[in-house]
C-alpha angles and dihedrals in degrees: 000000000000088000089061090059089060109105092212091056091044091050092052092048090050092053091049092048091052091050092045090055095051092099089061089061100031105023092120094047102082092181094055091045089052093050092049092047091050086050091055090050090055092046090058089055091047090054086061091053089048090062094052097037108022096041105025099030096230115134104220115186095184097082092102089055093052088047088055094048090055093047093048095046091055092041098048097040094049096045110029095031101029094230120164112257098247094052092049091045094054092046091047094051095045091045091049091049092050092049089049091050093051093045090051091056087069103027094053090060085076128067141211116342091000089059090051092048093046094049089048088055089052089052092049092048090054089049093049091049092052095045097044107035095083097167091063109022098029086235112225093354087075132197119296134198100018110190126255119234115275123235102160112236093326101084133010107215092189084079109092093222093052091048091048093057093045089056092041091055092053089046089054089054089051092050092049091047090053092047092049091050092046090054097040132084089255090060094049087049091054091046089050089055091049089053096047130340089199090055092046091050091048093056092050104263116150095234097181096052093043093053091045092053090047092053091048090049090052089053089048094057090042090056093050093050093048094047092053092043091058091054095044095050097036091210128064132186136175089280088078089069103038123127084242087069090055092053090049087056091048088052091051095053094043090054094044100040133268117246094018129116100227097030099089092050096045093045092047096050096044095049091042088054092048091049089053091046090057100034090118087062096040093146092053102033094104088057086067099031094043096068091043090053093045089051091052092049091051101041100027107025090165090059129243096299092041090053093047091049091051090050090051091049091051092051092048092049091052092051092050090051092048092047092049092052092050091049091048092049093047091050092050093048091050092051093048092049092050091052092045094237137109118218118238119252110273095019118133101209127216127256129221092272094051095254116141123230133037132272089253091054091053095047093045090050091049092048090049089052091051091053 
């Protein structure tokens, strides 16, 4: 129950509730529902990027490649080999995670900008493989008629609203996993690595294994997002695995807020909406969006959610200080009245243990030291 009083959690739940109710407003608009559902697929992949970048502090530029592997695995297995969607989806996600883990064994031997460059090279190799291996991936011809998920006679996922809620449920699981990691000892370990790898190593953290698992987790979510994307769109081409896709994900997480629970979702939906708003000027949209993103990075480097979270924390800190001052003043007045005396102006008073100063003074001093 205490968690429900947390403004951050309430804000995340409010965002999820608004998205969950979009079919009420746009249920008859198939195009809008499809765009929103594609945005949710991207958000799932961005949650994977949030683990490796937002929590661990490692800038991986291979996320678009992992997204493409998940999409092509589902697309090829359901069309060329006539597999059911769910079998192809599981194989695609597991395969993407395995490729991510193996890639991390090499990539994580590098650090900082070299890691970013190496992972971008991994993403580019994945794109070249998809776009040139025509006998397997059909190259630029793409993959058509990707199957929808099967649910017997219970649900028809060819219906845009049904497909939306399927993706939304998987997104909820991604949000919860992110929240659970953030609150767990694993999350604290990753955040320690982000702060200082030397410090983490000094306190006994297995830095290499932790980073390796975080990299595999990012690929895992990328595979999930890609597999769902293939079914939602029905057609996939090499564009699903480009390095540009990675930079789109990076833009989403920068706008929303790295290391936050709601940031990837908020950033993805806002930028996706802006992309649709400027779709008639697709060649020039970054001329408009570029300055907006630069302004966000300069004035709100923690992203929209991070900025709002900092504002909430600041207000809560001021309320605690004010409450402590009132409590301290009330306690001092009650004590003076009981003794029949009035303290002189500027006096500090003495507590029962002989310590000088009030609780409010101590708390205020502590808060000032923290600042």
